[in-house]
N, CA, C and O atoms as a GROMACS GRO file, in nm:
protein
  536
    1UNK      N    1  13.712 -10.242   9.570
    1UNK     CA    2  13.841 -10.103   9.579
    1UNK      C    3  13.779 -10.033   9.476
    1UNK      O    4  13.737 -10.074   9.368
    2UNK      N    5  13.779  -9.875   9.545
    2UNK     CA    6  13.760  -9.767   9.402
    2UNK      C    7  13.851  -9.757   9.309
    2UNK      O    8  13.936  -9.845   9.313
    3UNK      N    9  13.866  -9.640   9.185
    3UNK     CA   10  14.008  -9.672   9.144
    3UNK      C   11  14.074  -9.564   9.198
    3UNK      O   12  14.194  -9.550   9.172
    4UNK      N   13  14.013  -9.481   9.274
    4UNK     CA   14  14.132  -9.350   9.356
    4UNK      C   15  14.143  -9.428   9.444
    4UNK      O   16  14.132  -9.344   9.533
    5UNK      N   17  14.154  -9.514   9.494
    5UNK     CA   18  14.145  -9.596   9.683
    5UNK      C   19  14.271  -9.708   9.655
    5UNK      O   20  14.316  -9.757   9.551
    6UNK      N   21  14.293  -9.716   9.743
    6UNK     CA   22  14.467  -9.812   9.782
    6UNK      C   23  14.404  -9.854   9.964
    6UNK      O   24  14.382  -9.790  10.068
    7UNK      N   25  14.399  -9.937   9.937
    7UNK     CA   26  14.377 -10.012  10.036
    7UNK      C   27  14.462 -10.106  10.086
    7UNK      O   28  14.488 -10.196  10.006
    8UNK      N   29  14.533 -10.117  10.230
    8UNK     CA   30  14.684 -10.162  10.266
    8UNK      C   31  14.636 -10.236  10.386
    8UNK      O   32  14.545 -10.185  10.451
    9UNK      N   33  14.690 -10.353  10.424
    9UNK     CA   34  14.639 -10.458  10.552
    9UNK      C   35  14.776 -10.547  10.590
    9UNK      O   36  14.865 -10.605  10.528
   10UNK      N   37  14.751 -10.532  10.685
   10UNK     CA   38  14.914 -10.581  10.778
   10UNK      C   39  14.838 -10.666  10.900
   10UNK      O   40  14.781 -10.631  11.004
   11UNK      N   41  14.867 -10.802  10.833
   11UNK     CA   42  14.838 -10.886  10.960
   11UNK      C   43  14.917 -10.976  11.058
   11UNK      O   44  15.022 -11.032  11.027
   12UNK      N   45  14.859 -10.984  11.177
   12UNK     CA   46  15.033 -11.044  11.249
   12UNK      C   47  14.941 -11.248  11.275
   12UNK      O   48  14.841 -11.256  11.204
   13UNK      N   49  14.954 -11.309  11.313
   13UNK     CA   50  14.921 -11.422  11.311
   13UNK      C   51  15.042 -11.462  11.461
   13UNK      O   52  15.164 -11.466  11.477
   14UNK      N   53  14.912 -11.486  11.549
   14UNK     CA   54  15.004 -11.626  11.630
   14UNK      C   55  14.982 -11.731  11.620
   14UNK      O   56  14.870 -11.780  11.632
   15UNK      N   57  15.133 -11.818  11.583
   15UNK     CA   58  15.088 -11.946  11.531
   15UNK      C   59  15.172 -12.069  11.662
   15UNK      O   60  15.169 -12.192  11.669
   16UNK      N   61  15.224 -11.986  11.732
   16UNK     CA   62  15.266 -12.040  11.821
   16UNK      C   63  15.216 -12.072  11.960
   16UNK      O   64  15.111 -12.011  11.977
   17UNK      N   65  15.250 -12.146  12.068
   17UNK     CA   66  15.174 -12.201  12.197
   17UNK      C   67  15.169 -12.057  12.272
   17UNK      O   68  15.068 -11.996  12.306
   18UNK      N   69  15.272 -12.028  12.285
   18UNK     CA   70  15.301 -11.926  12.360
   18UNK      C   71  15.243 -11.729  12.345
   18UNK      O   72  15.273 -11.679  12.237
   19UNK      N   73  15.187 -11.657  12.423
   19UNK     CA   74  15.166 -11.554  12.331
   19UNK      C   75  15.281 -11.435  12.340
   19UNK      O   76  15.365 -11.436  12.430
   20UNK      N   77  15.276 -11.337  12.243
   20UNK     CA   78  15.395 -11.290  12.216
   20UNK      C   79  15.306 -11.101  12.218
   20UNK      O   80  15.188 -11.067  12.204
   21UNK      N   81  15.438 -11.019  12.241
   21UNK     CA   82  15.397 -10.900  12.224
   21UNK      C   83  15.452 -10.813  12.096
   21UNK      O   84  15.575 -10.819  12.106
   22UNK      N   85  15.422 -10.747  11.998
   22UNK     CA   86  15.464 -10.666  11.893
   22UNK      C   87  15.421 -10.532  11.886
   22UNK      O   88  15.320 -10.482  11.936
   23UNK      N   89  15.542 -10.460  11.792
   23UNK     CA   90  15.455 -10.312  11.753
   23UNK      C   91  15.490 -10.343  11.578
   23UNK      O   92  15.570 -10.418  11.522
   24UNK      N   93  15.354 -10.216  11.513
   24UNK     CA   94  15.390 -10.210  11.382
   24UNK      C   95  15.342 -10.099  11.345
   24UNK      O   96  15.260 -10.037  11.414
   25UNK      N   97  15.391 -10.056  11.219
   25UNK     CA   98  15.336  -9.904  11.176
   25UNK      C   99  15.405  -9.976  10.994
   25UNK      O  100  15.488 -10.062  10.963
   26UNK      N  101  15.312  -9.878  10.912
   26UNK     CA  102  15.340  -9.881  10.796
   26UNK      C  103  15.423  -9.796  10.718
   26UNK      O  104  15.363  -9.765  10.615
   27UNK      N  105  15.519  -9.754  10.725
   27UNK     CA  106  15.629  -9.642  10.654
   27UNK      C  107  15.554  -9.606  10.534
   27UNK      O  108  15.622  -9.624  10.433
   28UNK      N  109  15.424  -9.555  10.509
   28UNK     CA  110  15.380  -9.474  10.366
   28UNK      C  111  15.428  -9.332  10.317
   28UNK      O  112  15.377  -9.236  10.374
   29UNK      N  113  15.511  -9.310  10.226
   29UNK     CA  114  15.484  -9.152  10.162
   29UNK      C  115  15.421  -9.159  10.038
   29UNK      O  116  15.388  -9.229   9.942
   30UNK      N  117  15.421  -9.018  10.106
   30UNK     CA  118  15.264  -8.921  10.024
   30UNK      C  119  15.380  -8.869   9.933
   30UNK      O  120  15.493  -8.852   9.980
   31UNK      N  121  15.343  -8.837   9.768
   31UNK     CA  122  15.420  -8.804   9.663
   31UNK      C  123  15.335  -8.664   9.679
   31UNK      O  124  15.213  -8.681   9.683
   32UNK      N  125  15.382  -8.520   9.689
   32UNK     CA  126  15.345  -8.382   9.742
   32UNK      C  127  15.415  -8.327   9.600
   32UNK      O  128  15.493  -8.391   9.530
   33UNK      N  129  15.365  -8.189   9.576
   33UNK     CA  130  15.408  -8.100   9.474
   33UNK      C  131  15.458  -8.039   9.543
   33UNK      O  132  15.564  -8.016   9.485
   34UNK      N  133  15.461  -7.975   9.664
   34UNK     CA  134  15.502  -7.885   9.774
   34UNK      C  135  15.517  -7.912   9.913
   34UNK      O  136  15.407  -7.879   9.958
   35UNK      N  137  15.608  -7.964  10.038
   35UNK     CA  138  15.567  -7.973  10.130
   35UNK      C  139  15.549  -7.902  10.174
   35UNK      O  140  15.518  -7.957  10.279
   36UNK      N  141  15.535  -7.778  10.198
   36UNK     CA  142  15.534  -7.669  10.239
   36UNK      C  143  15.380  -7.639  10.283
   36UNK      O  144  15.338  -7.595  10.390
   37UNK      N  145  15.309  -7.676  10.161
   37UNK     CA  146  15.178  -7.631  10.124
   37UNK      C  147  15.082  -7.740  10.211
   37UNK      O  148  14.965  -7.716  10.237
   38UNK      N  149  15.128  -7.820  10.238
   38UNK     CA  150  15.078  -7.956  10.286
   38UNK      C  151  15.005  -7.894  10.442
   38UNK      O  152  15.043  -7.798  10.509
   39UNK      N  153  14.907  -7.973  10.464
   39UNK     CA  154  14.786  -7.971  10.584
   39UNK      C  155  14.744  -8.063  10.624
   39UNK      O  156  14.686  -8.127  10.535
   40UNK      N  157  14.740  -8.125  10.753
   40UNK     CA  158  14.705  -8.284  10.782
   40UNK      C  159  14.636  -8.225  10.905
   40UNK      O  160  14.680  -8.148  10.991
   41UNK      N  161  14.474  -8.298  10.886
   41UNK     CA  162  14.416  -8.311  10.973
   41UNK      C  163  14.376  -8.400  11.044
   41UNK      O  164  14.387  -8.508  10.986
   42UNK      N  165  14.323  -8.410  11.172
   42UNK     CA  166  14.262  -8.546  11.246
   42UNK      C  167  14.328  -8.641  11.272
   42UNK      O  168  14.286  -8.746  11.323
   43UNK      N  169  14.426  -8.619  11.244
   43UNK     CA  170  14.608  -8.652  11.325
   43UNK      C  171  14.583  -8.595  11.492
   43UNK      O  172  14.534  -8.677  11.569
   44UNK      N  173  14.603  -8.509  11.526
   44UNK     CA  174  14.641  -8.394  11.641
   44UNK      C  175  14.519  -8.296  11.631
   44UNK      O  176  14.473  -8.248  11.527
   45UNK      N  177  14.476  -8.277  11.759
   45UNK     CA  178  14.357  -8.182  11.782
   45UNK      C  179  14.397  -8.038  11.721
   45UNK      O  180  14.319  -7.943  11.713
   46UNK      N  181  14.532  -8.038  11.678
   46UNK     CA  182  14.572  -7.871  11.570
   46UNK      C  183  14.568  -7.938  11.426
   46UNK      O  184  14.554  -8.058  11.407
   47UNK      N  185  14.580  -7.864  11.349
   47UNK     CA  186  14.639  -7.865  11.180
   47UNK      C  187  14.791  -7.862  11.213
   47UNK      O  188  14.859  -7.779  11.273
   48UNK      N  189  14.830  -8.012  11.138
   48UNK     CA  190  14.971  -8.010  11.159
   48UNK      C  191  15.028  -7.947  10.985
   48UNK      O  192  14.986  -7.996  10.881
   49UNK      N  193  15.122  -7.840  10.992
   49UNK     CA  194  15.219  -7.826  10.846
   49UNK      C  195  15.328  -7.823  10.898
   49UNK      O  196  15.357  -7.821  11.017
   50UNK      N  197  15.428  -7.822  10.756
   50UNK     CA  198  15.537  -7.927  10.826
   50UNK      C  199  15.596  -7.755  10.766
   50UNK      O  200  15.547  -7.677  10.684
   51UNK      N  201  15.694  -7.748  10.833
   51UNK     CA  202  15.819  -7.567  10.719
   51UNK      C  203  15.909  -7.574  10.746
   51UNK      O  204  15.984  -7.486  10.705
   52UNK      N  205  15.983  -7.713  10.855
   52UNK     CA  206  16.104  -7.783  10.858
   52UNK      C  207  16.106  -7.939  10.857
   52UNK      O  208  16.022  -7.997  10.787
   53UNK      N  209  16.204  -8.018  10.934
   53UNK     CA  210  16.208  -8.111  10.943
   53UNK      C  211  16.080  -8.137  11.070
   53UNK      O  212  16.069  -8.083  11.179
   54UNK      N  213  15.989  -8.245  11.003
   54UNK     CA  214  15.932  -8.260  11.124
   54UNK      C  215  15.956  -8.471  11.167
   54UNK      O  216  15.992  -8.555  11.084
   55UNK      N  217  15.928  -8.492  11.287
   55UNK     CA  218  15.958  -8.644  11.312
   55UNK      C  219  15.868  -8.588  11.442
   55UNK      O  220  15.896  -8.499  11.523
   56UNK      N  221  15.722  -8.694  11.429
   56UNK     CA  222  15.652  -8.629  11.560
   56UNK      C  223  15.511  -8.794  11.580
   56UNK      O  224  15.441  -8.855  11.499
   57UNK      N  225  15.528  -8.801  11.694
   57UNK     CA  226  15.421  -8.925  11.722
   57UNK      C  227  15.328  -8.889  11.772
   57UNK      O  228  15.335  -8.831  11.881
   58UNK      N  229  15.230  -8.910  11.719
   58UNK     CA  230  15.053  -8.861  11.792
   58UNK      C  231  15.007  -9.044  11.850
   58UNK      O  232  15.020  -9.149  11.786
   59UNK      N  233  14.965  -9.026  11.957
   59UNK     CA  234  14.914  -9.127  12.041
   59UNK      C  235  14.763  -9.138  12.033
   59UNK      O  236  14.712  -9.039  12.086
   60UNK      N  237  14.680  -9.220  11.988
   60UNK     CA  238  14.508  -9.230  12.003
   60UNK      C  239  14.472  -9.162  11.941
   60UNK      O  240  14.390  -9.082  11.986
   61UNK      N  241  14.507  -9.158  11.820
   61UNK     CA  242  14.432  -9.102  11.726
   61UNK      C  243  14.332  -9.177  11.648
   61UNK      O  244  14.333  -9.295  11.613
   62UNK      N  245  14.221  -9.053  11.625
   62UNK     CA  246  14.106  -9.139  11.601
   62UNK      C  247  14.150  -9.205  11.408
   62UNK      O  248  14.252  -9.187  11.341
   63UNK      N  249  14.054  -9.260  11.384
   63UNK     CA  250  14.040  -9.368  11.270
   63UNK      C  251  14.080  -9.298  11.136
   63UNK      O  252  14.145  -9.346  11.044
   64UNK      N  253  14.007  -9.134  11.151
   64UNK     CA  254  14.038  -9.070  10.986
   64UNK      C  255  14.102  -8.965  10.970
   64UNK      O  256  14.096  -8.882  11.061
   65UNK      N  257  14.178  -8.936  10.855
   65UNK     CA  258  14.223  -8.781  10.873
   65UNK      C  259  14.217  -8.736  10.697
   65UNK      O  260  14.179  -8.793  10.595
   66UNK      N  261  14.265  -8.632  10.724
   66UNK     CA  262  14.310  -8.551  10.531
   66UNK      C  263  14.395  -8.523  10.542
   66UNK      O  264  14.446  -8.468  10.640
   67UNK      N  265  14.449  -8.558  10.423
   67UNK     CA  266  14.590  -8.502  10.373
   67UNK      C  267  14.595  -8.374  10.231
   67UNK      O  268  14.624  -8.393  10.113
   68UNK      N  269  14.557  -8.255  10.297
   68UNK     CA  270  14.553  -8.162  10.161
   68UNK      C  271  14.719  -8.096  10.104
   68UNK      O  272  14.812  -8.023  10.136
   69UNK      N  273  14.678  -8.168  10.020
   69UNK     CA  274  14.842  -8.125   9.888
   69UNK      C  275  14.895  -7.961   9.866
   69UNK      O  276  15.008  -7.912   9.862
   70UNK      N  277  14.767  -7.906   9.854
   70UNK     CA  278  14.776  -7.761   9.757
   70UNK      C  279  14.715  -7.851   9.619
   70UNK      O  280  14.676  -7.763   9.543
   71UNK      N  281  14.700  -7.932   9.579
   71UNK     CA  282  14.626  -7.967   9.468
   71UNK      C  283  14.527  -8.094   9.486
   71UNK      O  284  14.448  -8.127   9.398
   72UNK      N  285  14.538  -8.150   9.590
   72UNK     CA  286  14.424  -8.215   9.617
   72UNK      C  287  14.411  -8.250   9.728
   72UNK      O  288  14.506  -8.206   9.792
   73UNK      N  289  14.300  -8.344   9.830
   73UNK     CA  290  14.258  -8.365   9.935
   73UNK      C  291  14.282  -8.510   9.962
   73UNK      O  292  14.218  -8.583   9.885
   74UNK      N  293  14.340  -8.558  10.029
   74UNK     CA  294  14.329  -8.753  10.095
   74UNK      C  295  14.290  -8.731  10.192
   74UNK      O  296  14.317  -8.640  10.270
   75UNK      N  297  14.176  -8.870  10.199
   75UNK     CA  298  14.131  -8.929  10.310
   75UNK      C  299  14.208  -9.006  10.353
   75UNK      O  300  14.241  -9.074  10.256
   76UNK      N  301  14.272  -9.048  10.459
   76UNK     CA  302  14.370  -9.147  10.540
   76UNK      C  303  14.290  -9.207  10.660
   76UNK      O  304  14.283  -9.157  10.772
   77UNK      N  305  14.224  -9.339  10.612
   77UNK     CA  306  14.139  -9.404  10.740
   77UNK      C  307  14.248  -9.546  10.789
   77UNK      O  308  14.286  -9.627  10.704
   78UNK      N  309  14.271  -9.553  10.874
   78UNK     CA  310  14.322  -9.678  10.988
   78UNK      C  311  14.269  -9.717  11.078
   78UNK      O  312  14.241  -9.643  11.173
   79UNK      N  313  14.220  -9.920  11.072
   79UNK     CA  314  14.182  -9.930  11.179
   79UNK      C  315  14.284  -9.996  11.230
   79UNK      O  316  14.384  -9.988  11.160
   80UNK      N  317  14.303 -10.104  11.394
   80UNK     CA  318  14.376 -10.134  11.420
   80UNK      C  319  14.499 -10.070  11.438
   80UNK      O  320  14.586 -10.110  11.514
   81UNK      N  321  14.505  -9.981  11.376
   81UNK     CA  322  14.612  -9.919  11.435
   81UNK      C  323  14.599  -9.804  11.514
   81UNK      O  324  14.548  -9.710  11.454
   82UNK      N  325  14.637  -9.780  11.658
   82UNK     CA  326  14.572  -9.667  11.717
   82UNK      C  327  14.655  -9.538  11.696
   82UNK      O  328  14.594  -9.435  11.724
   83UNK      N  329  14.762  -9.526  11.658
   83UNK     CA  330  14.853  -9.436  11.669
   83UNK      C  331  14.923  -9.364  11.504
   83UNK      O  332  14.937  -9.449  11.417
   84UNK      N  333  14.946  -9.281  11.482
   84UNK     CA  334  15.002  -9.216  11.374
   84UNK      C  335  15.189  -9.060  11.388
   84UNK      O  336  15.223  -8.962  11.455
   85UNK      N  337  15.229  -9.128  11.297
   85UNK     CA  338  15.351  -9.084  11.309
   85UNK      C  339  15.397  -9.015  11.161
   85UNK      O  340  15.406  -9.069  11.051
   86UNK      N  341  15.429  -8.849  11.208
   86UNK     CA  342  15.459  -8.812  11.046
   86UNK      C  343  15.585  -8.785  11.040
   86UNK      O  344  15.650  -8.795  11.144
   87UNK      N  345  15.656  -8.742  10.911
   87UNK     CA  346  15.772  -8.740  10.915
   87UNK      C  347  15.800  -8.695  10.762
   87UNK      O  348  15.748  -8.732  10.656
   88UNK      N  349  15.919  -8.582  10.796
   88UNK     CA  350  15.968  -8.535  10.671
   88UNK      C  351  16.086  -8.473  10.691
   88UNK      O  352  16.071  -8.360  10.739
   89UNK      N  353  16.204  -8.506  10.670
   89UNK     CA  354  16.360  -8.458  10.691
   89UNK      C  355  16.386  -8.342  10.742
   89UNK      O  356  16.425  -8.313  10.855
   90UNK      N  357  16.355  -8.265  10.635
   90UNK     CA  358  16.330  -8.117  10.623
   90UNK      C  359  16.467  -8.154  10.533
   90UNK      O  360  16.499  -8.270  10.506
   91UNK      N  361  16.566  -7.997  10.478
   91UNK     CA  362  16.671  -7.933  10.420
   91UNK      C  363  16.791  -8.026  10.480
   91UNK      O  364  16.866  -8.098  10.414
   92UNK      N  365  16.790  -8.010  10.615
   92UNK     CA  366  16.979  -8.050  10.667
   92UNK      C  367  16.940  -8.225  10.686
   92UNK      O  368  17.024  -8.313  10.671
   93UNK      N  369  16.865  -8.237  10.705
   93UNK     CA  370  16.880  -8.401  10.726
   93UNK      C  371  16.900  -8.509  10.593
   93UNK      O  372  16.984  -8.598  10.584
   94UNK      N  373  16.774  -8.464  10.477
   94UNK     CA  374  16.814  -8.452  10.395
   94UNK      C  375  16.916  -8.477  10.313
   94UNK      O  376  16.948  -8.573  10.243
   95UNK      N  377  16.964  -8.359  10.338
   95UNK     CA  378  17.145  -8.342  10.284
   95UNK      C  379  17.210  -8.456  10.290
   95UNK      O  380  17.261  -8.517  10.196
   96UNK      N  381  17.208  -8.494  10.440
   96UNK     CA  382  17.302  -8.565  10.503
   96UNK      C  383  17.256  -8.771  10.485
   96UNK      O  384  17.312  -8.874  10.522
   97UNK      N  385  17.172  -8.752  10.435
   97UNK     CA  386  17.089  -8.920  10.341
   97UNK      C  387  17.164  -8.959  10.211
   97UNK      O  388  17.127  -8.900  10.110
   98UNK      N  389  17.243  -9.031  10.201
   98UNK     CA  390  17.230  -9.088  10.083
   98UNK      C  391  17.213  -9.147  10.001
   98UNK      O  392  17.275  -9.171   9.898
   99UNK      N  393  17.097  -9.187  10.058
   99UNK     CA  394  16.979  -9.224   9.942
   99UNK      C  395  16.874  -9.122   9.876
   99UNK      O  396  16.790  -9.158   9.793
  100UNK      N  397  16.889  -8.979   9.929
  100UNK     CA  398  16.791  -8.892   9.872
  100UNK      C  399  16.850  -8.813   9.839
  100UNK      O  400  16.957  -8.788   9.894
  101UNK      N  401  16.805  -8.742   9.737
  101UNK     CA  402  16.820  -8.628   9.670
  101UNK      C  403  16.821  -8.470   9.792
  101UNK      O  404  16.747  -8.446   9.888
  102UNK      N  405  16.914  -8.407   9.746
  102UNK     CA  406  16.899  -8.297   9.856
  102UNK      C  407  16.790  -8.217   9.881
  102UNK      O  408  16.765  -8.158   9.987
  103UNK      N  409  16.700  -8.217   9.735
  103UNK     CA  410  16.551  -8.114   9.790
  103UNK      C  411  16.479  -8.212   9.741
  103UNK      O  412  16.394  -8.169   9.664
  104UNK      N  413  16.476  -8.365   9.759
  104UNK     CA  414  16.366  -8.486   9.741
  104UNK      C  415  16.319  -8.439   9.889
  104UNK      O  416  16.289  -8.550   9.933
  105UNK      N  417  16.298  -8.364   9.977
  105UNK     CA  418  16.246  -8.391  10.096
  105UNK      C  419  16.093  -8.263  10.081
  105UNK      O  420  16.012  -8.233  10.168
  106UNK      N  421  16.104  -8.211   9.927
  106UNK     CA  422  15.980  -8.125   9.958
  106UNK      C  423  15.900  -8.140   9.903
  106UNK      O  424  15.811  -8.056   9.902
  107UNK      N  425  15.893  -8.265   9.824
  107UNK     CA  426  15.808  -8.321   9.735
  107UNK      C  427  15.727  -8.469   9.812
  107UNK      O  428  15.690  -8.559   9.737
  108UNK      N  429  15.703  -8.483   9.983
  108UNK     CA  430  15.705  -8.572   9.986
  108UNK      C  431  15.688  -8.570  10.136
  108UNK      O  432  15.782  -8.512  10.190
  109UNK      N  433  15.534  -8.646  10.277
  109UNK     CA  434  15.569  -8.649  10.365
  109UNK      C  435  15.487  -8.761  10.411
  109UNK      O  436  15.383  -8.791  10.352
  110UNK      N  437  15.533  -8.828  10.519
  110UNK     CA  438  15.532  -8.962  10.549
  110UNK      C  439  15.461  -8.956  10.674
  110UNK      O  440  15.511  -8.916  10.779
  111UNK      N  441  15.329  -9.003  10.658
  111UNK     CA  442  15.231  -9.044  10.762
  111UNK      C  443  15.187  -9.229  10.769
  111UNK      O  444  15.129  -9.302  10.688
  112UNK      N  445  15.230  -9.247  10.866
  112UNK     CA  446  15.284  -9.396  10.900
  112UNK      C  447  15.117  -9.414  11.009
  112UNK      O  448  15.095  -9.344  11.108
  113UNK      N  449  15.039  -9.503  10.967
  113UNK     CA  450  14.962  -9.551  11.094
  113UNK      C  451  15.054  -9.667  11.158
  113UNK      O  452  15.148  -9.717  11.098
  114UNK      N  453  15.013  -9.705  11.292
  114UNK     CA  454  15.126  -9.696  11.390
  114UNK      C  455  15.056  -9.805  11.484
  114UNK      O  456  14.940  -9.783  11.518
  115UNK      N  457  15.114  -9.908  11.524
  115UNK     CA  458  15.081  -9.925  11.683
  115UNK      C  459  15.217  -9.919  11.787
  115UNK      O  460  15.306 -10.001  11.763
  116UNK      N  461  15.231  -9.855  11.867
  116UNK     CA  462  15.340  -9.823  11.900
  116UNK      C  463  15.311  -9.888  12.015
  116UNK      O  464  15.421  -9.940  12.036
  117UNK      N  465  15.240  -9.924  12.109
  117UNK     CA  466  15.194  -9.952  12.238
  117UNK      C  467  15.210 -10.112  12.203
  117UNK      O  468  15.146 -10.172  12.116
  118UNK      N  469  15.321 -10.174  12.298
  118UNK     CA  470  15.315 -10.323  12.224
  118UNK      C  471  15.185 -10.406  12.265
  118UNK      O  472  15.146 -10.411  12.382
  119UNK      N  473  15.126 -10.465  12.170
  119UNK     CA  474  15.011 -10.535  12.203
  119UNK      C  475  15.079 -10.674  12.174
  119UNK      O  476  15.180 -10.709  12.114
  120UNK      N  477  14.976 -10.742  12.246
  120UNK     CA  478  15.046 -10.902  12.316
  120UNK      C  479  14.900 -11.014  12.278
  120UNK      O  480  14.791 -11.007  12.334
  121UNK      N  481  14.934 -11.099  12.183
  121UNK     CA  482  14.868 -11.170  12.086
  121UNK      C  483  14.875 -11.343  12.150
  121UNK      O  484  14.969 -11.420  12.128
  122UNK      N  485  14.774 -11.368  12.217
  122UNK     CA  486  14.761 -11.480  12.249
  122UNK      C  487  14.755 -11.609  12.169
  122UNK      O  488  14.690 -11.588  12.066
  123UNK      N  489  14.796 -11.731  12.177
  123UNK     CA  490  14.797 -11.831  12.103
  123UNK      C  491  14.676 -11.864  11.981
  123UNK      O  492  14.556 -11.891  11.980
  124UNK      N  493  14.766 -11.849  11.899
  124UNK     CA  494  14.594 -11.889  11.812
  124UNK      C  495  14.530 -11.768  11.738
  124UNK      O  496  14.481 -11.778  11.625
  125UNK      N  497  14.535 -11.623  11.828
  125UNK     CA  498  14.503 -11.469  11.771
  125UNK      C  499  14.538 -11.447  11.638
  125UNK      O  500  14.636 -11.499  11.584
  126UNK      N  501  14.456 -11.367  11.581
  126UNK     CA  502  14.487 -11.273  11.493
  126UNK      C  503  14.488 -11.131  11.474
  126UNK      O  504  14.381 -11.088  11.432
  127UNK      N  505  14.591 -11.032  11.493
  127UNK     CA  506  14.551 -10.936  11.486
  127UNK      C  507  14.569 -10.848  11.347
  127UNK      O  508  14.651 -10.892  11.266
  128UNK      N  509  14.504 -10.739  11.318
  128UNK     CA  510  14.500 -10.704  11.191
  128UNK      C  511  14.492 -10.550  11.176
  128UNK      O  512  14.391 -10.493  11.218
  129UNK      N  513  14.625 -10.455  11.100
  129UNK     CA  514  14.587 -10.313  11.073
  129UNK      C  515  14.530 -10.319  10.946
  129UNK      O  516  14.538 -10.422  10.880
  130UNK      N  517  14.453 -10.181  10.890
  130UNK     CA  518  14.427 -10.163  10.760
  130UNK      C  519  14.421 -10.019  10.769
  130UNK      O  520  14.359  -9.958  10.856
  131UNK      N  521  14.514  -9.948  10.639
  131UNK     CA  522  14.515  -9.854  10.603
  131UNK      C  523  14.461  -9.837  10.457
  131UNK      O  524  14.495  -9.903  10.358
  132UNK      N  525  14.348  -9.708  10.465
  132UNK     CA  526  14.278  -9.687  10.353
  132UNK      C  527  14.310  -9.545  10.316
  132UNK      O  528  14.291  -9.458  10.400
  133UNK      N  529  14.356  -9.515  10.200
  133UNK     CA  530  14.405  -9.380  10.124
  133UNK      C  531  14.271  -9.367  10.000
  133UNK      O  532  14.262  -9.470   9.933
  134UNK      N  533  14.195  -9.285   9.972
  134UNK     CA  534  14.101  -9.231   9.917
  134UNK      C  535  14.144  -9.089   9.880
  134UNK      O  536  14.065  -9.014   9.823
   0.00000   0.00000   0.00000
């Protein structure tokens, strides 16, 4: 791992005798100087910007995206996770959240690598999802 790189792995193992289905997501928050300056490319066919509340699911995304914060650009890579969720509560919803200061929404964006369609794991199988930020 490089000094400016963060690697996360989510592993699901079926230790039982019967198959089971699951979904998964990593609820990752990215600190930004100003959410209105954020630009996200590679998750949707269009560039994503945040001007108010955003809670959007993106199905069948590619494995690589970019998060431009206005000060730096982060490369986001995911494998195993086929989808993504982009979230920011905006001013009104942030004010209603007891665990968030009213203006805190201005300083983060949540970009979740996700596996939303239930995945069936047979007995003895392992599924692995990875997320890299660099």
